[in-house]
Backbone and ligand atoms as CSV (ligand in chain L), in Angstrom:
chain,resi,resn,atom,element,x,y,z
A,1,UNK,N,N,0.855,-1.190,0.000
A,1,UNK,CA,C,0.000,0.000,0.000
A,1,UNK,C,C,0.887,1.235,0.000
A,2,UNK,N,N,0.515,2.222,-0.779
A,2,UNK,CA,C,1.345,3.411,-0.839
A,2,UNK,C,C,1.221,4.204,0.464
A,3,UNK,N,N,2.225,5.016,0.726
A,3,UNK,CA,C,2.231,5.834,1.929
A,3,UNK,C,C,1.097,6.853,1.885
A,4,UNK,N,N,0.522,7.134,3.029
A,4,UNK,CA,C,-0.436,8.227,3.096
A,4,UNK,C,C,0.327,9.520,2.829
A,5,UNK,N,N,-0.292,10.439,2.141
A,5,UNK,CA,C,0.376,11.701,1.880
A,5,UNK,C,C,0.397,12.534,3.154
A,6,UNK,N,N,1.265,13.508,3.189
A,6,UNK,CA,C,1.321,14.384,4.359
A,6,UNK,C,C,0.909,15.796,3.991
A,7,UNK,N,N,0.310,15.939,2.779
A,7,UNK,CA,C,-0.027,17.288,2.351
A,7,UNK,C,C,-1.423,17.732,2.807
A,8,UNK,N,N,-2.170,16.853,3.455
A,8,UNK,CA,C,-3.443,17.265,4.010
A,8,UNK,C,C,-3.201,18.014,5.307
A,9,UNK,N,N,-4.264,18.554,5.867
A,9,UNK,CA,C,-4.088,19.327,7.092
A,9,UNK,C,C,-4.554,18.524,8.306
A,10,UNK,N,N,-4.492,17.205,8.170
A,10,UNK,CA,C,-4.791,16.366,9.306
A,10,UNK,C,C,-6.265,16.177,9.592
A,11,UNK,N,N,-7.127,16.512,8.642
A,11,UNK,CA,C,-8.565,16.342,8.874
A,11,UNK,C,C,-8.993,14.898,8.722
A,12,UNK,N,N,-8.112,14.086,8.157
A,12,UNK,CA,C,-8.459,12.674,8.009
A,12,UNK,C,C,-7.942,12.108,6.705
A,13,UNK,N,N,-8.184,10.819,6.548
A,13,UNK,CA,C,-7.659,10.099,5.389
A,13,UNK,C,C,-8.790,9.423,4.631
A,14,UNK,N,N,-8.705,9.498,3.320
A,14,UNK,CA,C,-9.632,8.762,2.450
A,14,UNK,C,C,-8.836,7.667,1.756
A,15,UNK,N,N,-9.391,6.476,1.740
A,15,UNK,CA,C,-8.765,5.361,1.040
A,15,UNK,C,C,-9.358,5.267,-0.369
A,16,UNK,N,N,-8.482,5.275,-1.367
A,16,UNK,CA,C,-8.910,5.103,-2.760
A,16,UNK,C,C,-8.444,3.724,-3.229
A,17,UNK,N,N,-9.411,2.877,-3.518
A,17,UNK,CA,C,-9.112,1.501,-3.909
A,17,UNK,C,C,-9.433,1.274,-5.380
A,18,UNK,N,N,-8.501,0.647,-6.079
A,18,UNK,CA,C,-8.747,0.249,-7.461
A,18,UNK,C,C,-8.522,-1.248,-7.597
A,19,UNK,N,N,-9.444,-1.890,-8.305
A,19,UNK,CA,C,-9.416,-3.338,-8.441
A,19,UNK,C,C,-8.732,-3.810,-9.713
A,20,UNK,N,N,-9.058,-5.026,-10.123
A,20,UNK,CA,C,-8.326,-5.708,-11.186
A,20,UNK,C,C,-8.317,-4.950,-12.515
A,21,UNK,N,N,-7.160,-4.997,-13.128
A,21,UNK,CA,C,-6.904,-4.449,-14.466
A,21,UNK,C,C,-6.783,-2.925,-14.502
A,22,UNK,N,N,-7.097,-2.281,-13.382
A,22,UNK,CA,C,-6.991,-0.817,-13.380
A,22,UNK,C,C,-5.537,-0.361,-13.306
A,23,UNK,N,N,-4.632,-1.278,-12.984
A,23,UNK,CA,C,-3.198,-0.978,-13.102
A,23,UNK,C,C,-2.796,-0.756,-14.558
A,24,UNK,N,N,-3.640,-1.204,-15.486
A,24,UNK,CA,C,-3.328,-1.065,-16.917
A,24,UNK,C,C,-3.920,0.199,-17.529
A,25,UNK,N,N,-4.523,1.041,-16.690
A,25,UNK,CA,C,-5.093,2.292,-17.228
A,25,UNK,C,C,-4.040,3.048,-18.031
A,26,UNK,N,N,-4.478,3.609,-19.113
A,26,UNK,CA,C,-3.551,4.327,-19.995
A,26,UNK,C,C,-3.296,3.533,-21.268
A,27,UNK,N,N,-3.213,2.205,-21.093
A,27,UNK,CA,C,-3.009,1.340,-22.273
A,27,UNK,C,C,-4.177,0.384,-22.471
A,28,UNK,N,N,-5.008,0.220,-21.448
A,28,UNK,CA,C,-6.128,-0.720,-21.516
A,28,UNK,C,C,-7.312,-0.079,-22.242
A,29,UNK,N,N,-7.681,-0.622,-23.392
A,29,UNK,CA,C,-8.857,-0.140,-24.136
A,29,UNK,C,C,-9.025,1.384,-23.981
A,30,UNK,N,N,-8.068,2.157,-24.463
A,30,UNK,CA,C,-8.124,3.616,-24.232
A,30,UNK,C,C,-9.378,4.279,-24.802
A,31,UNK,N,N,-9.992,3.652,-25.809
A,31,UNK,CA,C,-11.232,4.223,-26.360
A,31,UNK,C,C,-12.360,4.174,-25.326
A,32,UNK,N,N,-12.255,3.271,-24.348
A,32,UNK,CA,C,-13.265,3.202,-23.278
A,32,UNK,C,C,-12.782,3.913,-22.016
A,33,UNK,N,N,-11.527,3.649,-21.642
A,33,UNK,CA,C,-11.045,4.094,-20.335
A,33,UNK,C,C,-10.167,5.330,-20.398
A,34,UNK,N,N,-9.845,5.806,-21.609
A,34,UNK,CA,C,-9.016,6.993,-21.725
A,34,UNK,C,C,-7.538,6.662,-21.657
A,35,UNK,N,N,-6.735,7.709,-21.637
A,35,UNK,CA,C,-5.283,7.517,-21.695
A,35,UNK,C,C,-4.588,7.862,-20.374
A,36,UNK,N,N,-5.349,8.327,-19.406
A,36,UNK,CA,C,-4.745,8.607,-18.094
A,36,UNK,C,C,-4.321,7.290,-17.445
A,37,UNK,N,N,-3.187,7.330,-16.772
A,37,UNK,CA,C,-2.675,6.134,-16.102
A,37,UNK,C,C,-3.206,6.058,-14.668
A,38,UNK,N,N,-2.952,4.914,-14.037
A,38,UNK,CA,C,-3.330,4.785,-12.620
A,38,UNK,C,C,-2.592,5.835,-11.780
A,39,UNK,N,N,-1.337,6.103,-12.129
A,39,UNK,CA,C,-0.583,7.134,-11.394
A,39,UNK,C,C,-1.272,8.494,-11.531
A,40,UNK,N,N,-1.802,8.777,-12.722
A,40,UNK,CA,C,-2.542,10.038,-12.923
A,40,UNK,C,C,-3.790,10.076,-12.025
A,41,UNK,N,N,-4.497,8.949,-11.986
A,41,UNK,CA,C,-5.711,8.866,-11.155
A,41,UNK,C,C,-5.352,9.101,-9.691
A,42,UNK,N,N,-4.278,8.460,-9.250
A,42,UNK,CA,C,-3.909,8.573,-7.837
A,42,UNK,C,C,-3.435,9.991,-7.507
A,43,UNK,N,N,-2.763,10.647,-8.448
A,43,UNK,CA,C,-2.346,12.032,-8.226
A,43,UNK,C,C,-3.554,12.958,-8.150
A,44,UNK,N,N,-4.506,12.732,-9.060
A,44,UNK,CA,C,-5.748,13.518,-9.042
A,44,UNK,C,C,-6.442,13.356,-7.691
A,45,UNK,N,N,-6.498,12.127,-7.215
A,45,UNK,CA,C,-7.156,11.858,-5.925
A,45,UNK,C,C,-6.428,12.574,-4.797
A,46,UNK,N,N,-5.107,12.496,-4.791
A,46,UNK,CA,C,-4.328,13.137,-3.717
A,46,UNK,C,C,-4.466,14.657,-3.770
A,47,UNK,N,N,-4.423,15.206,-4.985
A,47,UNK,CA,C,-4.566,16.665,-5.128
A,47,UNK,C,C,-5.948,17.117,-4.650
A,48,UNK,N,N,-6.971,16.344,-5.002
A,48,UNK,CA,C,-8.332,16.696,-4.580
A,48,UNK,C,C,-8.446,16.625,-3.064
A,49,UNK,N,N,-7.897,15.563,-2.488
A,49,UNK,CA,C,-7.921,15.447,-1.028
A,49,UNK,C,C,-7.210,16.615,-0.381
A,50,UNK,N,N,-6.017,16.936,-0.873
A,50,UNK,CA,C,-5.217,18.021,-0.281
A,50,UNK,C,C,-5.972,19.344,-0.336
A,51,UNK,N,N,-6.713,19.564,-1.420
A,51,UNK,CA,C,-7.482,20.810,-1.550
A,51,UNK,C,C,-8.555,20.923,-0.473
A,52,UNK,N,N,-8.912,19.778,0.093
A,52,UNK,CA,C,-9.923,19.759,1.157
A,52,UNK,C,C,-9.315,19.439,2.519
A,53,UNK,N,N,-7.983,19.491,2.592
A,53,UNK,CA,C,-7.319,19.222,3.864
A,53,UNK,C,C,-7.336,17.762,4.269
A,54,UNK,N,N,-7.474,16.885,3.273
A,54,UNK,CA,C,-7.551,15.449,3.566
A,54,UNK,C,C,-6.376,14.707,2.943
A,55,UNK,N,N,-5.883,13.720,3.653
A,55,UNK,CA,C,-4.888,12.808,3.087
A,55,UNK,C,C,-5.610,11.747,2.260
A,56,UNK,N,N,-4.953,11.292,1.229
A,56,UNK,CA,C,-5.510,10.221,0.396
A,56,UNK,C,C,-4.480,9.104,0.303
A,57,UNK,N,N,-4.926,7.917,0.673
A,57,UNK,CA,C,-4.079,6.719,0.575
A,57,UNK,C,C,-4.633,5.884,-0.572
A,58,UNK,N,N,-3.747,5.453,-1.469
A,58,UNK,CA,C,-4.197,4.724,-2.662
A,58,UNK,C,C,-3.671,3.303,-2.663
A,59,UNK,N,N,-4.500,2.399,-3.135
A,59,UNK,CA,C,-4.105,0.987,-3.229
A,59,UNK,C,C,-4.800,0.365,-4.426
A,60,UNK,N,N,-4.029,-0.407,-5.185
A,60,UNK,CA,C,-4.607,-1.157,-6.322
A,60,UNK,C,C,-4.181,-2.602,-6.186
A,61,UNK,N,N,-5.118,-3.502,-6.461
A,61,UNK,CA,C,-4.757,-4.924,-6.499
A,61,UNK,C,C,-5.625,-5.648,-7.516
A,62,UNK,N,N,-5.040,-6.682,-8.077
A,62,UNK,CA,C,-5.789,-7.571,-8.972
A,62,UNK,C,C,-6.404,-8.734,-8.205
A,63,UNK,N,N,-6.245,-8.717,-6.869
A,63,UNK,CA,C,-6.648,-9.860,-6.052
A,63,UNK,C,C,-7.761,-9.477,-5.074
A,64,UNK,N,N,-8.814,-10.240,-5.094
A,64,UNK,CA,C,-9.992,-9.941,-4.285
A,64,UNK,C,C,-9.645,-9.860,-2.794
A,65,UNK,N,N,-8.898,-10.857,-2.304
A,65,UNK,CA,C,-8.575,-10.895,-0.874
A,65,UNK,C,C,-7.735,-9.712,-0.437
A,66,UNK,N,N,-6.844,-9.252,-1.315
A,66,UNK,CA,C,-6.010,-8.094,-0.982
A,66,UNK,C,C,-6.881,-6.846,-0.849
A,67,UNK,N,N,-7.903,-6.744,-1.677
A,67,UNK,CA,C,-8.820,-5.600,-1.581
A,67,UNK,C,C,-9.633,-5.689,-0.287
A,68,UNK,N,N,-10.062,-6.905,0.055
A,68,UNK,CA,C,-10.785,-7.104,1.321
A,68,UNK,C,C,-9.887,-6.693,2.490
A,69,UNK,N,N,-8.623,-7.118,2.467
A,69,UNK,CA,C,-7.692,-6.764,3.552
A,69,UNK,C,C,-7.516,-5.245,3.655
A,70,UNK,N,N,-7.423,-4.582,2.514
A,70,UNK,CA,C,-7.238,-3.122,2.525
A,70,UNK,C,C,-8.469,-2.429,3.110
A,71,UNK,N,N,-9.635,-2.950,2.814
A,71,UNK,CA,C,-10.876,-2.376,3.386
A,71,UNK,C,C,-10.874,-2.569,4.900
A,72,UNK,N,N,-10.507,-3.757,5.354
A,72,UNK,CA,C,-10.441,-4.005,6.805
A,72,UNK,C,C,-9.468,-3.044,7.470
A,73,UNK,N,N,-8.319,-2.824,6.822
A,73,UNK,CA,C,-7.281,-1.968,7.410
A,73,UNK,C,C,-7.739,-0.522,7.512
A,74,UNK,N,N,-8.729,-0.156,6.717
A,74,UNK,CA,C,-9.225,1.226,6.735
A,74,UNK,C,C,-10.067,1.513,7.971
A,75,UNK,N,N,-10.536,0.448,8.605
A,75,UNK,CA,C,-11.385,0.645,9.788
A,75,UNK,C,C,-10.569,1.335,10.880
A,76,UNK,N,N,-11.049,2.451,11.346
A,76,UNK,CA,C,-10.340,3.159,12.413
A,76,UNK,C,C,-9.266,4.112,11.911
A,77,UNK,N,N,-8.921,4.022,10.617
A,77,UNK,CA,C,-7.882,4.929,10.109
A,77,UNK,C,C,-8.414,5.859,9.016
A,78,UNK,N,N,-9.433,5.432,8.291
A,78,UNK,CA,C,-9.952,6.250,7.180
A,78,UNK,C,C,-11.340,6.770,7.521
A,79,UNK,N,N,-11.681,7.910,6.918
A,79,UNK,CA,C,-13.023,8.440,7.133
A,79,UNK,C,C,-13.981,8.019,6.040
A,80,UNK,N,N,-13.438,7.455,4.973
A,80,UNK,CA,C,-14.302,6.988,3.895
A,80,UNK,C,C,-13.486,6.269,2.846
A,81,UNK,N,N,-14.201,5.578,1.964
A,81,UNK,CA,C,-13.552,4.769,0.938
A,81,UNK,C,C,-14.125,5.141,-0.426
A,82,UNK,N,N,-13.223,5.342,-1.388
A,82,UNK,CA,C,-13.611,5.465,-2.796
A,82,UNK,C,C,-13.165,4.168,-3.454
A,83,UNK,N,N,-14.092,3.484,-4.098
A,83,UNK,CA,C,-13.734,2.183,-4.652
A,83,UNK,C,C,-14.199,2.009,-6.088
A,84,UNK,N,N,-13.235,1.700,-6.935
A,84,UNK,CA,C,-13.539,1.176,-8.263
A,84,UNK,C,C,-13.076,-0.272,-8.229
A,85,UNK,N,N,-14.008,-1.159,-7.997
A,85,UNK,CA,C,-13.666,-2.573,-7.823
A,85,UNK,C,C,-13.495,-3.287,-9.162
A,86,UNK,N,N,-13.576,-2.544,-10.266
A,86,UNK,CA,C,-13.414,-3.175,-11.577
A,86,UNK,C,C,-14.421,-4.310,-11.731
A,87,UNK,N,N,-13.996,-5.405,-12.298
A,87,UNK,CA,C,-14.903,-6.526,-12.564
A,87,UNK,C,C,-15.468,-7.131,-11.278
A,88,UNK,N,N,-14.751,-6.964,-10.141
A,88,UNK,CA,C,-15.274,-7.506,-8.883
A,88,UNK,C,C,-16.573,-6.823,-8.458
A,89,UNK,N,N,-16.807,-5.626,-9.001
A,89,UNK,CA,C,-18.075,-4.938,-8.754
A,89,UNK,C,C,-19.255,-5.870,-9.028
A,90,UNK,N,N,-19.111,-6.643,-10.091
A,90,UNK,CA,C,-20.233,-7.433,-10.598
A,90,UNK,C,C,-20.252,-8.853,-10.050
A,91,UNK,N,N,-19.251,-9.189,-9.229
A,91,UNK,CA,C,-19.134,-10.587,-8.768
A,91,UNK,C,C,-18.906,-10.766,-7.275
A,92,UNK,N,N,-18.407,-9.739,-6.595
A,92,UNK,CA,C,-17.811,-10.000,-5.276
A,92,UNK,C,C,-18.713,-9.710,-4.080
A,93,UNK,N,N,-19.233,-10.777,-3.507
A,93,UNK,CA,C,-19.942,-10.651,-2.233
A,93,UNK,C,C,-18.932,-10.343,-1.127
A,94,UNK,N,N,-17.705,-10.838,-1.281
A,94,UNK,CA,C,-16.675,-10.622,-0.246
A,94,UNK,C,C,-16.326,-9.146,-0.094
A,95,UNK,N,N,-16.193,-8.438,-1.197
A,95,UNK,CA,C,-15.879,-7.006,-1.113
A,95,UNK,C,C,-17.087,-6.248,-0.562
A,96,UNK,N,N,-18.259,-6.622,-0.987
A,96,UNK,CA,C,-19.484,-6.020,-0.429
A,96,UNK,C,C,-19.524,-6.185,1.090
A,97,UNK,N,N,-19.297,-7.425,1.535
A,97,UNK,CA,C,-19.375,-7.693,2.975
A,97,UNK,C,C,-18.302,-6.933,3.744
A,98,UNK,N,N,-17.127,-6.781,3.150
A,98,UNK,CA,C,-16.045,-6.042,3.818
A,98,UNK,C,C,-16.447,-4.585,4.012
A,99,UNK,N,N,-17.023,-3.987,2.992
A,99,UNK,CA,C,-17.445,-2.581,3.104
A,99,UNK,C,C,-18.544,-2.446,4.152
A,100,UNK,N,N,-19.484,-3.374,4.145
A,100,UNK,CA,C,-20.540,-3.334,5.166
A,100,UNK,C,C,-19.949,-3.492,6.551
A,101,UNK,N,N,-18.956,-4.357,6.676
A,101,UNK,CA,C,-18.379,-4.666,7.991
A,101,UNK,C,C,-17.681,-3.466,8.605
A,102,UNK,N,N,-16.955,-2.698,7.810
A,102,UNK,CA,C,-16.165,-1.600,8.405
A,102,UNK,C,C,-17.001,-0.357,8.665
A,103,UNK,N,N,-18.210,-0.332,8.101
A,103,UNK,CA,C,-19.137,0.776,8.365
A,103,UNK,C,C,-18.530,2.148,8.096
A,104,UNK,N,N,-17.812,2.233,6.976
A,104,UNK,CA,C,-17.293,3.523,6.515
A,104,UNK,C,C,-18.099,3.949,5.296
A,105,UNK,N,N,-18.340,5.251,5.122
A,105,UNK,CA,C,-19.041,5.681,3.913
A,105,UNK,C,C,-18.201,5.363,2.677
A,106,UNK,N,N,-18.831,4.721,1.706
A,106,UNK,CA,C,-18.124,4.323,0.494
A,106,UNK,C,C,-18.764,4.988,-0.713
A,107,UNK,N,N,-17.927,5.344,-1.668
A,107,UNK,CA,C,-18.425,5.841,-2.954
A,107,UNK,C,C,-17.915,4.900,-4.034
A,108,UNK,N,N,-18.840,4.360,-4.803
A,108,UNK,CA,C,-18.506,3.455,-5.907
A,108,UNK,C,C,-18.253,4.296,-7.159
A,109,UNK,N,N,-17.103,4.070,-7.763
A,109,UNK,CA,C,-16.732,4.833,-8.962
A,109,UNK,C,C,-16.488,3.881,-10.122
A,110,UNK,N,N,-16.972,4.267,-11.290
A,110,UNK,CA,C,-16.608,3.593,-12.542
A,110,UNK,C,C,-16.240,4.654,-13.560
A,111,UNK,N,N,-15.151,4.418,-14.251
A,111,UNK,CA,C,-14.706,5.360,-15.274
A,111,UNK,C,C,-15.728,5.404,-16.410
A,112,UNK,N,N,-16.207,4.246,-16.788
A,112,UNK,CA,C,-17.177,4.161,-17.880
A,112,UNK,C,C,-18.595,4.142,-17.318
A,113,UNK,N,N,-19.547,4.402,-18.179
A,113,UNK,CA,C,-20.963,4.277,-17.802
A,113,UNK,C,C,-21.353,2.807,-17.946
A,114,UNK,N,N,-21.234,2.089,-16.849
A,114,UNK,CA,C,-21.482,0.641,-16.878
A,114,UNK,C,C,-22.903,0.312,-17.344
A,115,UNK,N,N,-23.829,1.255,-17.163
A,115,UNK,CA,C,-25.223,0.998,-17.540
A,115,UNK,C,C,-25.447,1.083,-19.051
A,116,UNK,N,N,-24.469,1.641,-19.726
A,116,UNK,CA,C,-24.561,1.726,-21.196
A,116,UNK,C,C,-23.728,0.630,-21.845
A,117,UNK,N,N,-23.243,-0.304,-21.022
A,117,UNK,CA,C,-22.389,-1.375,-21.545
A,117,UNK,C,C,-23.122,-2.727,-21.448
A,118,UNK,N,N,-22.360,-3.800,-21.470
A,118,UNK,CA,C,-22.979,-5.130,-21.475
A,118,UNK,C,C,-23.889,-5.311,-20.249
A,119,UNK,N,N,-24.902,-6.142,-20.432
A,119,UNK,CA,C,-25.888,-6.421,-19.370
A,119,UNK,C,C,-25.210,-6.845,-18.054
A,120,UNK,N,N,-24.155,-7.673,-18.160
A,120,UNK,CA,C,-23.547,-8.191,-16.920
A,120,UNK,C,C,-22.883,-7.092,-16.095
A,121,UNK,N,N,-22.657,-5.926,-16.712
A,121,UNK,CA,C,-22.070,-4.811,-15.952
A,121,UNK,C,C,-23.136,-3.946,-15.280
A,122,UNK,N,N,-24.405,-4.242,-15.524
A,122,UNK,CA,C,-25.462,-3.392,-14.972
A,122,UNK,C,C,-25.695,-3.671,-13.493
A,123,UNK,N,N,-25.373,-4.895,-13.068
A,123,UNK,CA,C,-25.562,-5.200,-11.647
A,123,UNK,C,C,-24.264,-4.974,-10.873
A,124,UNK,N,N,-24.414,-4.317,-9.735
A,124,UNK,CA,C,-23.270,-4.109,-8.837
A,124,UNK,C,C,-23.626,-4.636,-7.460
A,125,UNK,N,N,-22.689,-5.367,-6.849
A,125,UNK,CA,C,-22.878,-5.802,-5.463
A,125,UNK,C,C,-22.613,-4.666,-4.482
A,126,UNK,N,N,-22.130,-3.537,-4.980
A,126,UNK,CA,C,-21.711,-2.457,-4.079
A,126,UNK,C,C,-22.683,-1.276,-4.026
A,127,UNK,N,N,-23.487,-1.121,-5.072
A,127,UNK,CA,C,-24.271,0.129,-5.189
A,127,UNK,C,C,-25.204,0.378,-4.013
A,128,UNK,N,N,-25.926,-0.644,-3.577
A,128,UNK,CA,C,-26.941,-0.393,-2.544
A,128,UNK,C,C,-26.344,-0.212,-1.156
A,129,UNK,N,N,-25.053,-0.515,-0.995
A,129,UNK,CA,C,-24.419,-0.253,0.311
A,129,UNK,C,C,-23.479,0.955,0.223
A,130,UNK,N,N,-23.456,1.613,-0.940
A,130,UNK,CA,C,-22.624,2.804,-1.121
A,130,UNK,C,C,-23.445,4.057,-0.857
A,131,UNK,N,N,-22.761,5.107,-0.373
A,131,UNK,CA,C,-23.455,6.382,-0.165
A,131,UNK,C,C,-23.754,7.040,-1.505
A,132,UNK,N,N,-22.873,6.817,-2.494
A,132,UNK,CA,C,-23.049,7.425,-3.810
A,132,UNK,C,C,-22.397,6.532,-4.847
A,133,UNK,N,N,-22.878,6.657,-6.074
A,133,UNK,CA,C,-22.345,5.889,-7.203
A,133,UNK,C,C,-22.075,6.864,-8.337
A,134,UNK,N,N,-20.866,6.825,-8.871
A,134,UNK,CA,C,-20.495,7.729,-9.966
A,134,UNK,C,C,-19.980,6.878,-11.115
A,135,UNK,N,N,-20.645,6.954,-12.254
A,135,UNK,CA,C,-20.238,6.126,-13.397
A,135,UNK,C,C,-20.300,6.953,-14.661
A,136,UNK,N,N,-19.255,6.842,-15.474
A,136,UNK,CA,C,-19.289,7.462,-16.790
A,136,UNK,C,C,-18.672,8.847,-16.852
A,137,UNK,N,N,-18.118,9.321,-15.762
A,137,UNK,CA,C,-17.506,10.661,-15.744
A,137,UNK,C,C,-16.010,10.597,-16.032
A,138,UNK,N,N,-15.536,9.430,-16.467
A,138,UNK,CA,C,-14.097,9.281,-16.671
A,138,UNK,C,C,-13.378,9.336,-15.330
A,139,UNK,N,N,-12.104,9.716,-15.359
A,139,UNK,CA,C,-11.369,9.713,-14.089
A,139,UNK,C,C,-11.798,10.865,-13.174
A,140,UNK,N,N,-12.566,11.825,-13.706
A,140,UNK,CA,C,-13.118,12.884,-12.844
A,140,UNK,C,C,-14.009,12.305,-11.763
A,141,UNK,N,N,-14.518,11.098,-12.002
A,141,UNK,CA,C,-15.359,10.444,-10.997
A,141,UNK,C,C,-14.644,10.316,-9.658
A,142,UNK,N,N,-13.345,10.085,-9.705
A,142,UNK,CA,C,-12.587,9.972,-8.453
A,142,UNK,C,C,-12.578,11.321,-7.725
A,143,UNK,N,N,-12.411,12.403,-8.505
A,143,UNK,CA,C,-12.425,13.737,-7.885
A,143,UNK,C,C,-13.787,14.005,-7.236
A,144,UNK,N,N,-14.848,13.703,-7.997
A,144,UNK,CA,C,-16.197,13.959,-7.465
A,144,UNK,C,C,-16.430,13.149,-6.192
A,145,UNK,N,N,-15.943,11.917,-6.187
A,145,UNK,CA,C,-16.149,11.045,-5.017
A,145,UNK,C,C,-15.456,11.618,-3.790
A,146,UNK,N,N,-14.231,12.117,-3.966
A,146,UNK,CA,C,-13.495,12.683,-2.827
A,146,UNK,C,C,-14.145,13.982,-2.370
A,147,UNK,N,N,-14.617,14.784,-3.323
A,147,UNK,CA,C,-15.298,16.025,-2.945
A,147,UNK,C,C,-16.560,15.701,-2.139
A,148,UNK,N,N,-17.259,14.664,-2.563
A,148,UNK,CA,C,-18.473,14.256,-1.837
A,148,UNK,C,C,-18.124,13.835,-0.402
A,149,UNK,N,N,-17.094,12.985,-0.264
A,149,UNK,CA,C,-16.710,12.515,1.076
A,149,UNK,C,C,-16.189,13.661,1.933
A,150,UNK,N,N,-15.496,14.612,1.303
A,150,UNK,CA,C,-15.011,15.783,2.043
A,150,UNK,C,C,-16.198,16.578,2.577
A,151,UNK,N,N,-17.220,16.733,1.764
A,151,UNK,CA,C,-18.422,17.457,2.189
A,151,UNK,C,C,-19.139,16.736,3.315
A,152,UNK,N,N,-19.195,15.422,3.194
A,152,UNK,CA,C,-19.838,14.605,4.230
A,152,UNK,C,C,-19.106,14.779,5.552
A,153,UNK,N,N,-17.776,14.753,5.470
A,153,UNK,CA,C,-16.969,14.891,6.678
A,153,UNK,C,C,-17.135,16.277,7.284
A,154,UNK,N,N,-17.136,17.310,6.405
A,154,UNK,CA,C,-17.281,18.690,6.897
A,154,UNK,C,C,-18.610,18.850,7.639
A,155,UNK,N,N,-19.648,18.195,7.136
A,155,UNK,CA,C,-20.965,18.330,7.785
A,155,UNK,C,C,-20.979,17.627,9.142
A,156,UNK,N,N,-19.996,16.719,9.364
A,156,UNK,CA,C,-19.934,16.011,10.659
A,156,UNK,C,C,-18.974,16.687,11.630
A,157,UNK,N,N,-18.067,17.545,11.112
A,157,UNK,CA,C,-17.054,18.196,11.986
A,157,UNK,C,C,-17.714,19.194,12.933
L,1,DQA,O1,O,-12.637,-3.069,-14.859
L,1,DQA,C1,C,-13.680,-2.452,-15.071
L,1,DQA,C2,C,-13.680,-1.001,-14.993
L,1,DQA,C3,C,-14.995,-0.379,-14.554
L,1,DQA,O2,O,-15.118,-0.491,-13.145
L,1,DQA,C4,C,-14.927,1.134,-14.888
L,1,DQA,O3,O,-14.164,1.828,-14.234
L,1,DQA,O4,O,-15.596,1.591,-15.813
L,1,DQA,C5,C,-16.190,-1.052,-15.208
L,1,DQA,C6,C,-16.170,-2.549,-14.935
L,1,DQA,O5,O,-17.284,-3.167,-15.542
L,1,DQA,C7,C,-14.907,-3.151,-15.517
L,1,DQA,O6,O,-14.843,-4.534,-15.218
């Protein structure tokens, strides 16, 4: 897991999780996912967090259990989770249960509009347990998700 940034003002940490194949952003089907890399996405997330006084910790894995472990580790350390679970969105009860278990506000993000794609992408195991779902906004979805969580946190401060 990458180091938490220190450019926030200590208001808290948001965990940004990316699932399988998102490490290939930039070269993976660029006509669908664009040309921004995972590093670009993570920088955007960190910059957005910093603008709101929040640290952003980023983690990507192609392995379901590693994503579950990262969600567990967020309990007690993060104020919210932004998750693009990739294909696990449509298959993983384990990731769903992990998010429910840690009781942190989660925002589900998809770069593409999954509802305009194949039928099997229309169902998500995460949507009904997420505070918000953002799909089809490209990598800006990550920015919107962090802004949403920052607003949620501000309303609780
Ligand atoms: O890997 C991905 C990426 C995705 O989550 C997106 O960001 O648009 C959409 C998923 O259906 C797909 O399996």
